[in-house]
N, C-alpha and C positions, 0 to 999 in steps of 0.2 A: 505493499499498499506509498509504504512511502518514499517508493521510488519508482511508483508513478508521478505521486506528487511531486520530485522534485523533477523528472521530466515534463508536469506541465505547468510548474510556475512561472518558471520566464512567460507563458500565453496568459497566467493571468495577473500576473503585474504589470503584463504589454495592456490588456484591458481593461483595469481600473487605475490606470493613469491616460488613460485612449478618454475613457469616460469621464475623468477628470477635467479633462481640455472641452471635451464635447460640453460640459453642465457649463463652465465656468467663459468658453468663451473669448475670455475678453486678458488674456496672455500678452496678445500683437500691444495690446494697451499698453499696460504694465510696461512692455520692455520701451516705449516711445517714453514711457515717465521716467526710466531708469538711463535712459540715452540723455534726456535733459538734465539730469542730476549726478550723471558721470564726473563734471568737474570740481563738482565739490564731495565726492567722494571718491575713494582707489576701491577699485575691485579687489578682495581676496582670490587665492587660490579654490576657495575650497566652491565662494558663490561662481568660476571661470569655472567649476567640476558638476556643479549641479543645471547650470547654463545645458550645458553641452552632454549632462544625461537624459535630458528630449526636445525635441521641438518639436515646434506645432505651424502648421502651413493653414492659409488663407482657403476656406472654401471656393473649388472652382467648379463649376457643372452643378451646383447641388453636392457636390463630393467632399470628402473631407479628409485629407492623406498623411501621419501621424507619425512619424519613425520614433523609436524608444529606444534607448539603451541602458541597462542594467546593467551595473555596474557593482561585486562584490557579491556574487550569489555564490555561498557553498555550496561546488555538490561532491568534493570531497574534501576529510577535515584539511587545513593546512591547503590548502590552494583557490587558487581566485579568479575568476573566469570572466571575460567580459560576452556578453551575448546582444544581440540586436537584434527586434523585432519589430514588423512592419504591419502597420493594418489600416487596410482601407475603408472606407463607409462611404456609401454610394447612396443615393437618391432610392426610393422603393420605382421598380418599375414593372412589377409584378401586377400593377392595380389594372382594374380597366377600367375605361369610362363608357355610358349610353352616347352615343357618336349619331349624328347623316351618317351616312352614304353617300347616299346623294337625293337631292329634289329639285325635280323640272316639271314644265308642264309642256305638254303637244296637243297638237293638232283636238283641242277641247277634251284635256282626260289628263290633271293632276297623280304625276308619278313619285313617292318618297319611298326609300329604302333606308330601315332604320336598324339601329345594331344597342343591341340592349344587352346589357353585364350581370344581369339579374333578374329574376320574374318580377313583373310591374304587380302589385291591384290594379291600380289606377292608371291610362295616359290616355292623355286630350291630346291629338295633335289637331291644330288648326293651322289655315292657315288667314295673315294678318295681311292689309293695309300700311304704306311706307307708314299715315297718320295714328295706327297701333289700334285700330278697330277692326275683330275679328269677324272678314265676312263668310268664313265657309270652315263647316268642320269635316277632316277628313274621317278620325277615325276616334270613339272616342269607348272603354272599360280596358279589361285586363289585355294583357300582354305579356308571356313566357320568352325565359333569357334568348338569348339571337339574334339571326338577322331578318327583320320581318320587311315586306315589301304591302305597301296600300296607293291606293288608287281612287280619285273620285273625279266622275265627271264637273269641266266646270264649262255647259254653253255660255252660262248668262258671266261672265267673270272678263272683266274689261281689261284690255294689253295693259301690263306696266309693271313695273316692280313689287314684290311681294314676299311676306316675309313668312316660311314656315315654323313655326314653333310646335315646339314636345315637350310636354311636362309631365311628370312625374310627381310621386311623392317624397322625392327631397333631389330632386335634378329639371334641369330647364335648360333646355337649347333650343336654339336658335338657327336658321337656316335663308339665306339670301337667292331669292330664284326670281328671274324675268318673262313674262308670258308675250309671246306675239304670234298673232293669229298669220 
């Protein structure tokens, strides 16, 4: 058991320090403050080694990159080893959203294809003019997850620019389209 703990200890230290940086998130601000006050005090060797022990990189494209160096881990009695771990945390890309695949009007028929991420108890799809007034209902009711095609005859709809709005219990999506005969 202790042997397993010795193997995962650097990982646990890395996770703990990464969590600290992610939680606090103001390490670069403290570094700027320290630069301003550098002329007033001298930096000791202990402070330099503490700065070198963990580095923090600013988020780029929603991700955080942290490099952690753990010094003085005792693997065997009497020996000191230097270990470096790298941890990358990125934005969650596994979440699917509800979306319009397309919304178009051609030959007096409006067609839209939507993709739902999960089952919806109530979905309302309507056509609105540019003033925000609802001019037509396309679909109203239950919709299961997946892709669905909805059509609506539009013989009385004048030419122009319209917005198709799909609204569920916890989302609202809009797609603009142009109708010309």
